[in-house]
N, C-alpha and C positions, 0 to 999 in steps of 0.2 A: 588645681585639681578639683574635679567635681565631687560633690557630696552625694554618694549613692546610698545614703542611709547609714544605719549603725550596725556593724557586725561585731558581736562580742562573743567570744567562746572561752570557757574555762574547763580545762581537762585535767583530771587528777588520776594518776594510775599508781597503785601500790601493789606490788607483787612480792610475797614472801615465800621462799622455797620450802622451808621445813614444815610449816603449817598449811601450806598452800592457801594463804590468805590473800584474797584479791578484793581490793576496794576500787571501784571505778565511779568517779563522779563526773558527770557531763552536764554542763549548763551551756545552752546555746540560745542566744537571743538575736533574732534578726528583725530589723525594722526597715520598712520601705519595700519589703518583699513578703507580703502577707500570703501569697499563694504558695510559697515554699519552693518555687522553681529556680531556675538559674537567674542570677542577677541581670545579666545582659539582655535576656529574653523577656523577663517578666517584671523588670524594674519599673516602678511608678514614681514619677516626679514628686518631690516633697509637697508641693502645693496641691497636687491632685490627690495625694494620699490623705491630706488633711480634709479635703472636701469629701472624700469617700468615707473617712472615719466618722464624719458627722451624720452621714446618711445611713449608716449600717451599725448594728450592735457589735461591740467587741466580743468575739467568741472566745477570746483567750481567758476570760474570767469565768 
C-alpha cells in the first residue's frame, strides 16, 4: 500500500437536549496535500513535498 501522506481527523460532537448545549471540536491535519484539494488530483510525492518545503516558508505557523 502506497503512503499518500498522513490524514488524521478528530471529531467530537456533544449535543444536550434540555440546555441545547452543543460542543463541536474539529481537528483535521492533512500532510502531503498542502493545497487542500482532492488527494488523487493534488497529491505530491513525499520526496517532492520535502523539496518543496525547503524552498518555501511554512504558512501554517
